[in-house]
Each structure stands twice: as structure tokens, then as C-alpha cells.
C-alpha positions in Angstrom: -147.8 -4.4 101.9 -151.3 -4.2 101.5 -153.8 -2.0 101.1 -155.3 -3.2 104.8 -152.3 -3.7 106.0 -151.2 0.1 105.3 -154.7 1.4 106.0 -154.4 -0.6 109.5 -150.7 0.4 110.3 -151.2 4.2 109.6 -154.3 4.3 111.9 -153.3 2.2 115.1 -150.4 4.9 114.5 -152.4 7.6 114.7 -154.7 6.0 117.4 -157.1 5.8 115.6 -160.2 3.4 114.1 -161.8 2.2 110.7 -165.0 3.2 109.9 -165.8 0.9 107.2 -169.4 1.4 105.2 -171.6 -1.2 103.3 -173.5 -1.1 100.4 -174.9 -3.6 97.7 -173.6 -3.3 94.3 -175.8 -2.2 91.7 -178.4 -0.5 94.5 -180.6 1.5 93.9 -179.2 1.2 90.2 -176.0 0.6 88.2 -175.7 3.9 87.2 -176.6 5.5 90.9 -174.3 3.2 92.5 -170.9 4.5 91.6 -172.3 8.1 92.9 -173.2 6.1 96.1 -170.0 4.4 96.7 -168.1 7.7 95.7 -170.9 9.3 98.4 -169.0 6.8 101.5 -165.7 7.1 100.0 -166.0 11.2 100.3 -167.7 11.1 104.0 -164.4 10.2 104.8 -164.7 5.9 104.9 -162.0 3.9 105.7 -162.4 0.9 103.6 -165.6 -0.6 101.2 -167.3 -3.5 102.4 -169.4 -4.1 99.0 -172.4 -6.8 98.8 -172.6 -8.7 95.3 -176.5 -8.8 94.6 -178.4 -12.8 95.1 -181.8 -13.6 95.1 -181.4 -15.2 98.3 -179.0 -13.5 101.1 -179.8 -15.4 104.2 -177.3 -13.7 106.5 -178.7 -10.3 106.0 -181.9 -8.6 107.0 -185.4 -6.7 105.7 -183.4 -3.4 104.5 -180.4 -5.2 102.7 -182.3 -8.1 101.3 -184.4 -5.6 99.5 -181.4 -3.5 98.6 -180.3 -7.0 97.0 -183.8 -7.0 95.1 -183.4 -3.5 93.9 -180.1 -4.3 92.5 -181.3 -7.1 90.3 -184.3 -6.0 89.2 -182.2 -2.6 88.2 -180.8 -5.1 85.8 -177.3 -5.3 87.5 -174.7 -7.3 85.7 -171.8 -8.9 86.6 -170.3 -6.8 84.1 -171.9 -3.8 85.7 -170.3 -5.1 89.0 -167.1 -5.4 87.2 -167.0 -1.9 85.3 -168.1 -0.1 88.8 -165.6 -1.9 91.2 -162.7 -0.5 88.7 -164.3 3.3 88.8 -164.9 2.9 92.6 -160.4 1.6 92.1 -159.6 4.2 90.2 -161.3 6.7 92.0 -159.7 5.8 95.5 -156.3 4.1 94.5 -155.7 3.6 98.1 -158.8 2.4 100.0 -159.2 -1.5 100.7 -162.4 -2.6 98.9 -163.8 -5.2 100.3 -166.9 -8.3 98.5 -169.4 -10.2 100.5 -170.4 -12.6 98.5 -172.6 -15.9 98.4 -170.6 -18.8 97.3 -173.6 -19.7 94.9 -172.2 -16.9 92.9 -168.4 -17.6 93.2 -169.5 -21.3 91.6 -171.7 -19.5 88.9 -168.6 -18.1 87.8 -166.0 -20.9 88.6 -163.6 -19.8 91.5 -160.7 -19.6 90.0 -162.0 -17.5 87.6 -163.9 -15.1 90.1 -161.0 -14.8 92.0 -159.0 -13.4 89.3 -161.6 -11.1 87.6 -162.0 -9.4 91.0 -158.1 -9.0 91.4 -158.4 -7.2 88.0 -161.1 -5.3 88.8 -159.1 -4.0 92.7 -160.3 -5.8 95.3 -158.6 -6.4 98.0 -161.0 -9.1 100.2 -163.8 -11.5 99.9 -165.9 -12.6 102.7 -168.6 -15.7 101.9 -171.6 -15.4 104.3 -172.9 -18.2 103.9 -170.5 -21.1 104.2 -169.0 -22.7 107.3 -165.3 -21.5 108.0 -163.7 -25.2 107.3 -165.1 -24.8 103.6 -164.3 -20.9 103.3 -161.0 -22.4 104.1 -160.7 -24.0 101.0 -161.7 -20.5 99.0 -159.5 -18.8 101.1 -156.8 -21.0 99.6 -157.7 -19.7 95.8 -158.0 -16.3 96.8 -154.6 -15.9 97.7 -153.0 -17.2 94.3 -154.9 -14.0 93.1 -153.2 -12.2 96.0 -156.9 -11.4 97.5 -157.6 -11.9 101.6 -159.9 -13.8 102.4 -161.9 -12.6 105.5 -163.9 -15.1 107.8 -166.7 -14.2 110.6 -166.3 -15.3 113.4 -169.5 -15.4 115.7 -170.5 -14.2 119.6 -170.4 -17.3 121.1 -167.3 -19.1 118.8 -165.6 -22.0 121.0 -161.7 -21.9 121.3 -161.3 -23.9 118.3 -163.2 -21.7 116.5 -161.9 -18.5 117.6 -157.9 -20.2 116.5 -159.6 -21.8 113.2 -160.7 -18.3 112.4 -157.4 -16.6 113.5 -155.1 -18.4 111.6 -157.4 -19.1 108.3 -158.2 -15.3 107.7 -156.4 -12.2 106.5 -157.0 -8.9 105.6 -159.2 -8.3 109.1 -161.8 -10.3 110.5 -165.3 -10.0 110.9 -166.4 -9.9 114.1 -170.6 -10.3 115.1 -171.8 -8.2 117.8 -174.7 -10.7 118.1 -176.2 -13.4 116.8 -179.1 -13.7 113.6 -179.0 -11.4 110.4 -177.8 -7.5 109.9 -180.0 -5.3 110.6 -179.7 -1.5 112.6 -183.4 -2.2 114.3 -181.5 -4.5 116.3 -179.3 -3.3 118.2 -175.4 -4.3 118.7 -174.2 -6.5 121.8 -170.8 -6.0 122.6 -168.9 -8.8 122.9 -166.1 -8.9 125.5 -163.1 -8.1 125.3 -162.0 -11.4 125.9 -163.4 -12.7 122.7 -161.1 -10.0 120.9 -158.3 -10.3 122.8 -158.3 -14.2 121.9 -158.6 -13.6 118.3 -155.4 -11.2 118.5 -153.2 -14.2 120.7 -154.0 -16.5 118.4 -152.4 -13.7 115.8 -155.6 -12.7 113.9 -155.7 -9.9 111.3 -157.3 -6.5 113.0 -160.9 -7.6 114.7 -163.5 -5.4 112.7 -166.9 -5.2 114.3 -170.1 -5.3 112.3 -173.9 -6.2 112.5 -176.3 -3.2 114.5 -173.7 -0.8 114.2 -175.5 2.1 113.6 -174.7 5.7 115.9 -171.4 7.4 116.7 -171.8 5.5 119.8 -172.1 2.5 118.8 -168.1 2.9 116.9 -166.4 4.1 120.0 -168.3 1.1 122.2 -166.6 -1.2 119.2 -163.0 0.5 120.1 -164.0 0.5 124.2 -163.8 -3.2 123.7 -161.1 -3.1 121.8 -161.7 -3.8 118.0 -159.9 -1.8 115.4 -162.9 -0.8 113.8 -166.4 -1.0 113.0 -168.9 -1.9 109.5 -171.9 -0.5 109.2 -174.5 -1.7 106.6 -178.3 -1.5 107.6 -178.1 2.0 108.5 -176.4 2.9 105.5 -178.5 1.4 103.0 -181.6 2.4 105.0 -180.4 6.2 104.0 -180.1 5.3 100.0 -184.0 3.3 100.6 -185.5 6.5 102.4 -183.8 8.8 99.2 -185.1 6.6 96.1 -186.5 9.6 94.6 -184.0 12.6 95.6 -180.6 11.1 94.2 -178.4 14.3 95.5 -180.0 13.9 98.4 -179.6 10.9 98.9 -175.6 11.3 98.3 -175.4 14.4 100.6 -176.9 12.2 103.6 -175.0 9.6 103.3 -171.8 11.9 103.2 -173.4 13.1 106.6 -173.6 10.1 108.2 -170.0 8.3 107.4 -168.2 11.9 108.3 -170.6 11.4 111.4 -169.7 7.6 112.0 -166.3 8.3 111.4 -165.9 11.3 113.5 -166.2 9.4 116.2 -162.8 6.9 115.5 
């Protein structure tokens, strides 16, 4: 049983949902990044979604774009990323670790080598933010060879054909967007019809996590009401990092408190 399977089985048996925070690896620095991620875990995160810093994060809004730039300007290297991932895995052996990456980062390392190194570092899933579903299926085959789940994005206006393709090719979880556009807590989520989640599940999709615009406990509750298995929050989490760049202890404390409040809503 994979870490995701164990997580969702345990939550379902207790009639609970998952709360999954997102941050960019290396933000605000490689040294503080580990403390940030530990704070998310200590706050009660059920799983993690971690972004690999990239110079052109086209799927992200200004808040996460700035996080990518901070990580790169702090000199975050691929070796730093692997080190942080290994330390997170050692700190929380059972928590699922998902990565959000852009395709160029995989191409730069070679797909087979990239997935092998991520598996060795303790990663459970990889979502590629900037490739269409048909192309992502090719990466999914390589991921599975290294025991890594391939997470797919499902847009809120997906056709029946796309929904079926996502459901059949995705593993770990489906990242369902609550609205179109880029990430950002300032743009409120627009809850998709429960029918969309039902369609994914009818086609045998793994658990569905709702993302984009999730910034308050009531958003988490609304996601579950719609039938989602969990919620992902990124920009609201990263904004806490940005607001406390000059006070690392306060940064950690506020992150822990935020995650605890969001988890309580599950």
C-alpha cells in the first residue's frame, strides 16, 4: 500500500478529509525551507505538495512566482532540493510527499534520472504543471517505473473525454481546479459542481483534492461538501512566508497555526 493509499484509507475510515499545504522548496532559503516544511507537518498537514523552483512558473500567480524567485536568488540548487527532501522524509516517514514541477526541469535532468533520484529522496508523486494530459501520460509511464505516482490536473470545465483520460491515467490523487486561471489566494475559489467529482470517481479516479483559491477553513469545508477528498492551499501558505521574511520564528509559528486551523476544518 502506497503512502497515499494508506492516508486516504485512514481518513475515510474516520470520516475526515485531507488538508495539503504547498510551498516552494528553497523558499525563503535552503536553510529555512526545511524549518518551513517541518512547521507544516507539525501543524497537522496530511500530505505535502512542494514546488521545485523555476524561473518561469506560468501556472502560478504573483505570490508563488515571488517564492520561486526568492528560492532561486537564495541559490537553491538541485542538490539542496534532494537534501531537503531526504530530511523531510526522515522527519516524517509516513507523510506523502508530492512535487509540482515544470517540464523543463525534468528534461534538464533526463526523465529517467529525475524520477529515480526523486524516488530515492522519498518522493511519492510528481505533478507536471505545464504539459497537456496526453503528453503527461508519457511521463506517467516513466514515473511508474520508479514507483512514483503521476498526478494530473483536471480543469473545472473539462470535457467528458478529458475527465475520463485524467481518471484513467492519474494515480495518487487528482488535482481538481476550483476555477480557471493561475494560483492565487486573492481570487476566491469557485466550487465546481459535485457532478464533476462524481464523474471522476465513476471513471475510477484516485481521491480528488481541490485547489486554487483555498485560503480559509470554510473553503476546506465547502470542498468536502462538494464531495472532494481533500483540499490544497498554496498561495495563502506562501503569503505567510513572505510576510515574515525578517522573523523566521514568527514565520514558523504562523505557518503552524494556519495549517492547524485549516486541518481542523476537515
